[in-house]
C-alpha positions as a printed Julia matrix, in Angstrom:
417×3 Matrix{Float64}:
  85.68  121.09  131.72
  84.12  123.88  133.82
  83.83  126.11  130.75
  82.06  123.34  128.9
  79.66  122.74  131.78
  78.65  126.38  132.0
  77.95  126.54  128.26
  76.0   123.29  128.34
  73.94  124.55  131.24
  73.21  127.75  129.35
  72.13  125.82  126.24
  69.97  123.5   128.28
  68.29  126.43  130.01
  67.51  128.09  126.66
  66.08  124.89  125.21
  63.99  124.27  128.3
  62.68  127.85  128.29
  61.77  127.61  124.63
  59.95  124.31  125.14
  58.49  123.72  128.62
  59.37  120.32  130.08
  57.11  117.47  128.92
  57.25  113.72  129.52
  59.72  112.35  126.98
  59.2   108.66  126.04
  62.09  106.47  124.96
  62.35  105.89  121.23
  61.1   102.64  119.81
  63.26   99.72  120.67
  64.68  101.26  123.86
  67.2   103.48  122.12
  68.68  106.63  123.69
  66.34  109.49  124.73
  65.83  112.66  122.74
  68.77  115.03  122.14
  67.5   117.46  124.78
  67.31  114.78  127.42
  70.76  113.5   126.45
  72.07  117.03  126.84
  70.47  117.41  130.26
  71.9   114.08  131.38
  75.35  115.16  130.24
  75.02  118.41  132.17
  74.08  116.5   135.33
  76.98  114.1   134.99
  79.5   116.84  134.35
  78.05  118.99  137.13
  78.64  116.15  139.56
  82.21  115.94  138.37
  82.93  119.62  138.79
  81.24  119.73  142.2
  83.79  117.22  143.39
  86.74  119.31  142.23
  88.52  120.62  145.33
  89.18  124.29  145.84
  92.78  125.52  145.96
  94.4   125.66  149.41
  93.77  128.65  151.65
  96.54  130.96  152.84
  96.48  132.37  156.37
  97.01  136.15  156.31
  96.35  137.25  159.9
  96.63  134.69  162.71
  95.76  135.44  166.32
  98.8   135.22  168.57
 101.2   136.05  165.75
 102.77  139.37  164.72
 102.37  140.72  168.24
  98.56  140.73  168.49
  96.21  138.25  170.23
  93.29  138.72  167.8
  92.61  139.94  164.28
  89.13  140.78  163.04
  87.19  142.62  160.32
  88.87  141.89  156.96
  89.02  144.18  153.95
  90.97  143.54  150.75
  91.48  145.48  147.51
  93.4   144.96  144.28
  95.45  148.04  143.46
  95.95  149.62  140.05
  99.3   147.79  139.83
  97.76  144.41  140.68
  98.91  144.13  144.3
  96.5   142.9   146.94
  96.26  144.92  150.15
  94.61  143.15  153.08
  93.47  145.16  156.1
  92.21  144.15  159.53
  91.75  145.3   163.1
  94.55  144.06  165.36
  93.0   143.73  168.83
  94.15  143.04  172.35
  91.15  140.7   172.75
  88.0   139.61  170.91
  86.12  142.62  172.26
  85.03  145.09  169.59
  86.9   147.92  171.31
  90.18  146.5   172.55
  92.8   149.14  171.74
  92.42  148.19  168.08
  95.09  149.16  165.58
  94.6   148.98  161.81
  97.08  146.71  160.08
  97.98  145.77  156.52
  99.67  142.99  154.6
 100.49  143.06  150.89
 100.54  140.28  148.31
 102.36  140.83  144.99
 101.21  137.52  143.47
  97.43  137.41  143.71
  97.23  136.16  147.27
  99.63  133.23  147.06
 102.09  134.84  149.47
 101.84  137.8   151.85
 104.41  140.23  153.21
 105.08  141.32  156.77
 102.48  142.99  158.94
 102.47  146.78  159.06
 100.52  148.99  161.49
  99.04  151.8   159.38
  96.87  153.55  162.01
  96.95  153.56  165.81
  95.69  155.83  168.59
  97.07  154.61  171.91
  94.43  152.95  174.07
  91.59  154.15  171.84
  90.02  151.69  169.39
  90.06  152.03  165.6
  87.28  150.08  163.88
  85.64  149.11  160.58
  88.34  149.35  157.88
  86.56  150.12  154.6
  88.73  150.51  151.49
  88.28  151.73  147.93
  90.72  152.16  145.01
  90.15  155.18  142.77
  90.22  154.32  139.06
  92.1   157.24  137.5
  94.67  158.08  140.16
  95.11  154.65  141.75
  94.81  156.32  145.17
  93.66  153.97  147.94
  91.27  155.38  150.53
  90.71  153.72  153.89
  87.84  154.95  156.08
  87.46  153.96  159.74
  86.08  154.98  163.14
  87.71  155.9   166.46
  86.2   155.05  169.85
  87.74  156.66  172.93
  89.0   154.12  175.47
  86.1   154.51  177.91
  83.36  154.2   175.26
  81.77  151.59  173.03
  78.85  151.37  170.62
  76.34  151.47  173.48
  77.75  154.53  175.23
  78.85  156.93  172.48
  76.82  160.11  172.15
  75.1   162.13  169.39
  76.6   165.27  167.94
  80.18  166.26  167.21
  81.64  167.54  170.47
  83.13  165.63  173.38
  85.24  162.57  174.07
  82.15  160.36  173.85
  81.69  160.99  170.12
  82.42  158.16  167.7
  84.66  159.82  165.13
  85.33  158.95  161.49
  88.62  159.36  159.64
  90.07  158.84  156.16
  93.66  158.01  155.27
  95.05  157.53  151.78
  98.0   155.97  150.0
  99.4   156.98  146.6
 102.17  154.35  146.51
 100.43  150.96  146.65
 100.16  150.99  150.44
 103.87  151.58  151.11
 103.01  154.74  153.04
  99.84  156.4   154.3
  98.72  159.96  154.91
  97.92  161.36  158.32
  94.27  160.76  159.32
  91.76  163.34  158.12
  88.73  163.64  160.41
  85.44  163.68  158.48
  82.96  163.13  161.34
  80.93  166.28  160.68
  80.52  165.31  157.03
  79.64  161.61  157.34
  77.58  161.56  160.57
  74.05  162.93  160.74
  73.86  165.94  163.08
  71.02  164.65  165.27
  69.85  161.25  166.39
  72.94  159.27  165.39
  75.18  157.96  168.17
  77.51  155.37  166.69
  78.7   155.52  163.09
  80.15  152.51  161.31
  81.37  152.34  157.74
  81.09  149.02  155.92
  83.04  147.2   157.02
  84.64  145.89  153.85
  84.6   148.0   150.71
  83.53  151.36  149.37
  83.04  151.99  145.66
  83.52  154.6   142.95
  80.58  154.97  140.57
  81.37  154.51  136.87
  78.08  155.27  135.1
  75.61  158.09  134.61
  75.65  161.63  135.94
  77.24  160.56  139.23
  80.23  158.82  137.62
  83.32  159.39  139.74
  81.35  159.7   142.99
  82.86  157.74  145.88
  80.36  155.94  148.11
  81.14  154.65  151.59
  78.39  152.46  153.1
  77.44  153.42  156.67
  75.15  152.37  159.48
  74.31  154.49  162.51
  73.04  153.88  166.03
  71.69  154.12  168.69
  72.36  150.47  169.4
  69.21  148.47  168.73
  67.85  151.18  166.41
  70.27  150.99  163.52
  69.78  152.56  160.08
  71.85  152.44  156.9
  72.92  155.15  154.46
  75.82  156.26  152.26
  78.41  158.97  152.72
  79.68  160.3   149.4
  82.4   162.45  147.86
  82.39  164.07  144.43
  85.96  165.4   144.62
  88.13  162.33  145.11
  87.67  162.17  148.88
  88.61  165.77  149.72
  85.12  166.6   151.03
  82.18  164.42  152.04
  78.4   164.58  152.48
  75.72  162.4   154.1
  72.89  160.73  152.25
  69.52  159.9   153.76
  68.86  156.69  155.68
  67.04  153.91  153.86
  63.35  153.75  154.86
  61.64  150.61  156.07
  57.96  149.9   156.87
  58.81  148.14  160.13
  62.07  148.23  162.04
  64.43  145.33  161.26
  67.76  146.77  162.36
  69.53  147.09  159.01
  73.13  147.18  160.14
  76.53  146.46  158.55
  76.14  147.24  154.86
  77.81  146.96  151.47
  76.89  148.6   148.16
  77.42  147.91  144.47
  76.7   149.82  141.27
  74.24  148.25  138.84
  74.53  148.31  135.04
  72.0   151.12  134.69
  73.82  153.36  137.18
  71.58  152.65  140.16
  73.18  151.51  143.41
  72.18  148.38  145.31
  72.71  148.15  149.05
  72.8   144.87  150.96
  72.63  145.02  154.76
  72.81  142.78  157.79
  69.34  142.1   159.2
  69.82  142.51  162.93
  66.27  142.41  164.28
  64.0   140.98  161.6
  64.1   137.76  159.59
  67.36  135.95  158.92
  67.44  137.33  155.37
  69.59  140.13  154.01
  67.98  143.56  153.59
  68.26  145.25  150.18
  67.33  148.61  148.64
  68.29  150.64  145.57
  69.2   154.25  144.9
  68.61  156.15  141.63
  70.44  159.31  142.71
  73.94  158.1   143.48
  73.28  156.97  147.05
  71.55  160.1   148.34
  68.14  158.43  148.83
  66.95  154.81  148.84
  63.93  152.67  148.09
  62.21  150.95  150.98
  64.28  148.14  152.46
  63.12  144.6   151.62
  64.27  141.06  152.4
  66.15  138.98  149.84
  64.76  135.47  150.49
  67.75  133.7   148.94
  70.39  135.4   151.06
  69.93  133.73  154.42
  72.14  134.89  157.29
  72.71  134.36  161.04
  73.06  138.15  161.64
  76.54  138.86  160.3
  78.47  141.08  157.93
  78.66  140.06  154.25
  80.5   141.09  151.08
  79.1   142.25  147.72
  81.08  143.24  144.61
  80.64  143.76  140.87
  82.88  141.5   138.79
  83.82  142.19  135.16
  84.21  139.14  132.94
  84.76  141.07  129.69
  84.96  144.59  128.29
  81.15  144.65  128.05
  79.63  145.93  131.34
  76.36  144.22  130.45
  78.12  140.89  131.07
  79.27  141.83  134.58
  78.32  139.61  137.5
  77.48  140.35  141.11
  79.25  138.23  143.71
  78.17  137.83  147.33
  79.72  136.02  150.3
  78.49  135.34  153.84
  77.86  132.55  156.35
  74.81  131.0   154.66
  73.02  129.81  157.79
  70.08  131.16  159.75
  71.49  130.06  163.08
  75.3   130.02  163.15
  78.29  131.73  161.6
  79.21  128.7   159.52
  78.82  127.47  155.95
  80.8   130.2   154.21
  79.26  130.54  150.75
  79.95  132.58  147.63
  76.98  133.29  145.34
  76.75  134.65  141.8
  74.03  136.73  140.13
  73.77  137.24  136.38
  70.76  139.6   136.57
  71.9   142.46  138.8
  70.97  140.8   142.08
  67.4   139.8   141.24
  68.32  136.13  141.54
  71.42  134.24  142.67
  71.86  131.44  140.15
  75.11  129.83  141.28
  76.78  129.22  144.61
  79.48  127.23  146.33
  80.38  126.56  149.93
  84.01  127.63  150.22
  84.4   126.83  153.92
  81.78  124.71  155.73
  83.15  125.35  159.23
  83.27  128.49  161.36
  83.01  131.44  158.95
  82.21  135.05  159.89
  83.13  138.38  158.25
  84.43  138.28  154.66
  85.56  140.47  151.78
  85.55  139.55  148.09
  87.99  140.84  145.48
  88.25  140.47  141.69
  91.68  139.19  140.68
  91.03  138.89  136.94
  88.11  138.06  134.68
  88.27  134.37  135.58
  89.48  134.46  139.19
  88.11  135.83  142.44
  89.41  135.92  145.98
  87.83  135.92  149.42
  89.46  137.13  152.65
  87.49  135.76  155.59
  87.45  135.08  159.32
  87.36  131.43  160.32
  87.68  128.98  163.19
  86.02  131.13  165.87
  87.99  134.23  164.83
  91.35  132.46  165.27
  92.58  133.52  161.84
  91.77  135.49  158.72
  92.54  133.5   155.56
  92.58  134.14  151.83
  91.17  131.8   149.21
  91.52  132.41  145.47
  89.5   130.25  143.12
  88.21  130.19  139.53
  84.88  131.82  138.84
  83.65  128.78  136.96
  83.99  126.65  140.09
  80.64  128.11  141.21
  78.11  125.47  140.05
  74.63  126.47  138.94
  71.75  125.94  141.34
  69.54  122.95  140.54
  66.34  124.8   141.49
  64.97  128.13  140.38
  65.82  130.77  142.98
  63.28  133.29  144.31
  63.32  136.55  142.34
  63.35  139.96  144.02
  62.23  143.08  142.19
  64.52  146.11  142.61
  62.74  149.3   141.65
  63.15  152.98  142.44
């Protein structure tokens, strides 16, 4: 039924575009309306039916108070080259951002229906490890995980610029070549991914990095970053052109007036440009966006996306392939779609490279915070998200065609650089 609805909606949209809406009188004798109006009525009726279809049940992956840790936060999830799902999170001693955090992993061999035992993959005593940001490399299948380390006596407000001293927020990369069964020792990359002056804190993602697939920068790995000082955040990309062996820093995205662009995700567009989407910490309650035409080295001026309302929170953004034709790819976005509270967890869909978001669905109306989307197959997506006041991180898999089309025309944002 969902497939039929989507195709009927598409046909109705084409007919309406070709012939602008006009008053349509009933035929003589009170017979049925015109074929177009009958089609639109059918779409409405079927849309109501599909909207009522329940989503599949969620599966709890990380639950506070279980597996030896009081709190789990900051989800990341990837699908490996062998089809396994790897879920990552910070395992904390409390809800504080820097609470002796360890990085932990669970694996699902069946698309998120069941999950294995918890494994600690990175720890540093009483120091805190933050912001797990993962990417799977296409050719080798290697999984990279980037994160930060805060010394025990420091937090985002007290870390210092530069590269020397215990007060420096440090960045590391680990990798796995066996589907997450084992991980390399941490490789420090602070000097490569942190700007030499001005920056205090550094924070990747959190969520996902990406590997570019198009144009002259194909194969480049991008890791989204924001930098402090606290209250003066900026966003940029760190990148690697040699599979993660060495790294470099791009420039921060400019903005005409400070809005505190903060936690950020990036996605490649069909023409090879890169779109960033950032938390808006000090401006309007709308996501900040910009594009890069040089593989993430420089960015257009940040602008608000009026559709993507937020309460100041992390969000997820991915490219989703529905066929072998990249021109048919979709962009998917998830966040708490509220201007005031971390609630109303919503997944949105764009068919035009993020200019508009033409379909959406609330997947969890209650307490919903950080999230991470993952493509399972052409017809199925998954979302790993924090819920219930950070009590648990759960996974929901659902069919792509369960995202109903919006009834109204969404605002359009122009992305040019």
